Backbone as CSV, one residue per row, in Angstrom:
resi,resn,N_x,N_y,N_z,CA_x,CA_y,CA_z,C_x,C_y,C_z
1,GLN,124.464,257.599,50.619,124.691,259.023,50.801,125.600,259.537,49.694
2,VAL,125.283,260.700,49.193,126.065,261.322,48.125,126.681,262.607,48.655
3,THR,127.917,262.824,48.326,128.620,264.052,48.702,128.960,264.841,47.455
4,LEU,128.675,266.129,47.480,129.038,267.023,46.393,130.152,267.930,46.883
5,VAL,131.296,267.834,46.249,132.458,268.627,46.635,132.693,269.694,45.581
6,GLN,132.641,270.934,46.007,132.792,272.045,45.090,134.187,272.650,45.157
7,SER,134.620,273.198,44.031,135.880,273.944,43.988,135.727,275.074,42.983
8,GLY,136.649,276.016,43.064,136.599,277.173,42.182,136.043,278.363,42.940
9,GLY,135.567,279.321,42.208,135.053,280.533,42.817,136.167,281.503,43.142
10,GLY,135.828,282.546,43.872,136.805,283.556,44.252,136.376,284.934,43.795
11,SER,137.350,285.823,43.687,137.079,287.200,43.299,137.655,287.473,41.926
12,GLU,136.922,288.261,41.168,137.347,288.570,39.813,136.807,289.947,39.450
13,GLN,137.469,290.591,38.538,136.994,291.884,38.059,135.984,291.679,36.940
14,SER,135.184,292.698,36.732,134.188,292.668,35.672,134.856,292.354,34.337
15,GLY,134.254,291.425,33.594,134.816,290.998,32.322,135.702,289.776,32.415
16,GLY,136.040,289.395,33.604,136.918,288.255,33.812,136.191,286.926,33.733
17,SER,136.926,285.866,34.032,136.381,284.509,33.947,136.705,283.713,35.204
18,LEU,135.805,282.810,35.545,136.010,281.863,36.633,135.395,280.532,36.231
19,THR,135.917,279.460,36.808,135.360,278.135,36.565,135.021,277.481,37.894
20,LEU,133.822,276.947,37.984,133.378,276.200,39.155,133.284,274.730,38.786
21,THR,133.657,273.869,39.712,133.490,272.438,39.494,132.811,271.805,40.702
22,CYS,132.173,270.685,40.450,131.451,269.950,41.493,131.606,268.466,41.213
23,ALA,132.156,267.749,42.169,132.368,266.317,42.009,131.420,265.556,42.926
24,ALA,130.647,264.667,42.350,129.715,263.848,43.128,130.384,262.527,43.477
25,SER,130.343,262.157,44.730,130.934,260.892,45.151,130.006,260.198,46.132
26,GLY,130.291,258.925,46.356,129.440,258.146,47.244,128.530,257.261,46.426
27,HIS,127.367,256.987,46.941,126.429,256.114,46.244,125.652,256.923,45.213
28,THR,126.261,257.147,44.074,125.584,257.903,43.025,124.670,256.985,42.238
29,TRP,123.607,257.521,41.717,122.620,256.723,41.008,122.445,257.259,39.596
30,ASN,121.800,256.520,38.786,121.541,256.933,37.430,120.095,256.643,37.122
31,PRO,119.223,257.549,36.660,119.698,258.872,36.269,119.626,259.894,37.404
32,TYR,120.455,260.897,37.349,120.271,262.041,38.203,120.727,263.289,37.459
33,CYS,120.066,264.355,37.727,120.363,265.607,37.049,121.113,266.524,38.009
34,MET,121.809,267.496,37.458,122.608,268.412,38.278,122.425,269.846,37.815
35,SER,122.574,270.748,38.748,122.331,272.163,38.463,123.285,273.035,39.256
36,TRP,123.385,274.279,38.827,124.039,275.343,39.586,122.976,276.355,39.985
37,LEU,122.963,276.710,41.252,122.050,277.734,41.753,122.859,278.796,42.485
38,ARG,122.312,279.983,42.559,123.024,281.109,43.168,122.149,281.793,44.213
39,GLN,122.783,282.103,45.307,122.133,282.886,46.348,122.785,284.255,46.358
40,GLY,122.030,285.261,45.941,122.579,286.602,45.860,122.783,287.239,47.222
41,PRO,123.557,288.301,47.296,123.820,288.978,48.573,122.533,289.425,49.257
42,GLY,122.376,289.068,50.496,121.213,289.473,51.269,119.925,288.756,50.913
43,LYS,120.000,287.753,50.076,118.798,287.022,49.672,118.765,285.637,50.322
44,ASP,117.572,285.152,50.577,117.408,283.819,51.156,117.272,282.746,50.083
45,GLN,116.659,283.094,48.962,116.386,282.080,47.974,117.596,281.818,47.103
46,ARG,117.619,280.624,46.556,118.653,280.226,45.624,118.015,280.137,44.246
47,ASP,118.546,280.902,43.326,117.980,280.966,41.983,118.736,280.063,41.028
48,GLU,118.002,279.442,40.152,118.610,278.578,39.141,119.475,279.414,38.213
49,VAL,120.703,278.951,37.990,121.620,279.639,37.083,121.797,278.821,35.812
50,ALA,122.060,277.528,35.984,122.252,276.655,34.830,121.918,275.221,35.223
51,VAL,121.350,274.506,34.275,120.906,273.133,34.516,121.355,272.260,33.351
52,ILE,121.733,271.034,33.663,121.975,270.060,32.604,121.219,268.792,32.989
53,ASP,120.294,268.386,32.116,119.519,267.187,32.391,119.168,266.507,31.078
54,ASP,118.269,265.529,31.139,117.971,264.755,29.936,117.259,265.568,28.863
55,ALA,116.741,266.736,29.239,116.079,267.590,28.251,117.061,268.548,27.591
56,GLY,118.268,268.629,28.124,119.273,269.523,27.553,119.871,270.442,28.591
57,THR,120.319,271.598,28.149,120.888,272.586,29.060,119.971,273.804,29.117
58,PHE,119.905,274.392,30.286,119.075,275.573,30.492,119.902,276.612,31.226
59,TYR,119.689,277.870,30.861,120.428,278.961,31.487,119.480,280.066,31.912
60,ARG,119.822,280.667,33.018,119.138,281.873,33.433,119.379,282.923,32.350
61,ALA,118.377,283.717,32.028,118.478,284.669,30.925,119.685,285.587,31.065
62,SER,119.976,286.005,32.277,121.054,286.972,32.497,122.447,286.393,32.272
63,VAL,122.560,285.062,32.212,123.889,284.464,32.019,124.027,283.790,30.663
64,LYS,122.947,283.716,29.925,122.969,283.046,28.632,123.993,283.702,27.711
65,GLY,124.817,282.875,27.079,125.855,283.388,26.203,127.162,283.688,26.907
66,ARG,127.133,283.710,28.237,128.360,283.984,29.007,128.797,282.780,29.838
67,PHE,127.834,282.019,30.314,128.135,280.848,31.146,127.896,279.576,30.341
68,THR,128.695,278.548,30.641,128.525,277.251,29.998,128.578,276.156,31.044
69,ILE,127.523,275.353,31.088,127.468,274.226,32.018,127.857,272.969,31.253
70,SER,128.602,272.109,31.910,128.979,270.846,31.287,129.090,269.785,32.362
71,ARG,129.007,268.553,31.907,129.082,267.433,32.852,129.779,266.265,32.171
72,VAL,130.754,265.713,32.850,131.432,264.505,32.406,131.334,263.520,33.559
73,ASN,130.516,262.501,33.352,130.238,261.508,34.392,129.762,262.226,35.659
74,ASN,130.509,262.133,36.747,130.064,262.708,38.011,130.639,264.100,38.275
75,ILE,131.278,264.708,37.276,131.873,266.023,37.448,131.056,267.067,36.686
76,LEU,130.562,268.032,37.440,129.792,269.134,36.865,130.649,270.389,36.870
77,SER,130.604,271.139,35.791,131.401,272.362,35.691,130.540,273.539,35.251
78,LEU,130.987,274.722,35.602,130.350,275.945,35.132,131.457,276.909,34.736
79,GLN,131.589,277.158,33.459,132.554,278.121,32.953,131.855,279.462,32.869
80,MET,132.381,280.438,33.577,131.749,281.752,33.645,132.678,282.775,32.993
81,ASN,132.249,283.310,31.876,133.014,284.317,31.142,132.256,285.644,31.159
82,GLY,132.967,286.710,30.863,132.320,288.017,30.829,131.602,288.354,32.108
83,LEU,132.231,288.081,33.230,131.582,288.259,34.525,131.135,289.699,34.740
84,LYS,130.005,289.823,35.424,129.439,291.126,35.762,129.221,291.201,37.273
85,PRO,129.200,292.390,37.850,128.975,292.509,39.298,127.699,291.812,39.754
86,GLU,126.663,291.784,38.920,125.418,291.127,39.315,125.528,289.603,39.346
87,ASP,126.644,289.062,38.918,126.883,287.620,39.048,127.356,287.252,40.450
88,THR,127.624,288.241,41.258,128.105,288.006,42.626,127.098,287.208,43.433
89,GLY,127.601,286.235,44.184,126.738,285.437,45.047,127.425,284.157,45.447
90,LYS,126.698,283.353,46.204,127.218,282.048,46.596,126.607,281.022,45.653
91,TYR,127.461,280.270,45.004,127.035,279.312,43.993,127.013,277.907,44.575
92,TYR,125.867,277.256,44.403,125.668,275.911,44.920,125.509,274.918,43.770
93,CYS,126.153,273.794,43.915,125.935,272.653,43.050,124.831,271.819,43.706
94,ALA,123.930,271.283,42.904,122.844,270.478,43.437,122.574,269.292,42.520
95,ALA,122.152,268.193,43.120,121.837,266.989,42.362,120.499,266.419,42.825
96,HIS,119.762,265.870,41.867,118.465,265.302,42.210,118.279,263.981,41.478
97,VAL,117.623,263.040,42.148,117.397,261.727,41.562,116.215,261.837,40.605
98,SER,116.513,262.297,39.424,115.498,262.514,38.403,116.205,262.752,37.077
99,LYS,115.470,262.585,36.006,116.020,262.919,34.694,115.991,264.429,34.456
100,PHE,115.150,265.132,35.197,114.917,266.543,34.908,115.076,267.409,36.165
101,CYS,115.823,268.507,35.995,116.065,269.416,37.114,115.514,270.821,36.855
102,HIS,115.320,271.172,35.610,114.953,272.531,35.259,113.691,272.973,35.997
103,GLY,113.786,274.118,36.689,112.655,274.653,37.423,112.520,274.123,38.832
104,ARG,113.346,273.179,39.195,113.265,272.595,40.535,113.856,273.550,41.568
105,THR,113.269,273.608,42.735,113.811,274.417,43.829,114.323,273.550,44.965
106,TRP,113.909,272.302,44.994,114.335,271.389,46.061,115.094,270.238,45.417
107,TYR,116.243,269.942,45.982,117.106,268.898,45.468,117.442,267.900,46.569
108,ASN,117.739,266.666,46.155,118.134,265.649,47.121,119.451,266.007,47.809
109,TYR,120.381,266.550,47.038,121.720,266.800,47.567,122.226,268.174,47.139
110,TRP,122.951,268.794,48.059,123.526,270.125,47.833,125.005,270.123,48.164
111,GLY,125.767,270.887,47.400,127.141,271.164,47.774,127.171,272.269,48.819
112,PRO,128.319,272.541,49.401,128.435,273.543,50.464,128.384,274.982,49.957
113,GLY,128.558,275.154,48.645,128.552,276.500,48.077,129.942,277.111,48.037
114,VAL,130.169,277.931,47.011,131.415,278.692,46.904,131.049,280.136,46.573
115,GLN,131.821,281.048,47.123,131.538,282.462,46.904,132.178,282.943,45.615
116,VAL,131.415,283.691,44.848,131.916,284.372,43.649,131.641,285.853,43.833
117,THR,132.687,286.645,43.759,132.547,288.090,43.921,133.136,288.780,42.704
118,VAL,132.324,289.584,42.046,132.763,290.295,40.849,132.724,291.788,41.137
119,SER,133.857,292.426,40.966,133.941,293.862,41.221,133.960,294.628,39.900
120,SER,133.434,295.824,39.957,133.352,296.637,38.741,134.630,297.408,38.504
């Protein structure tokens, strides 16, 4: 069993910065890919925000140039700069037993999510 523990998030004004982290613990395997997904207000689906896998890094078009995903061993991070109100949502860390995560909607493991609220 793998546990994803998330930290970070909170409230910030437009233009500000926040950092999210996700630590994977338990029986971790190699290879596995990790991603950040967001569930917007009033929405059921979780949209891919940023992915890091064996093919490289991928970003949702709306966050490209503002967000940076990184991973050091079992720690996944998302540096969010230039925040905008449309970045508001619940951010989930996810991991999958695969080399590739980009475009995936179903993952083996999910973090509990952290709320990010950006005010104008």
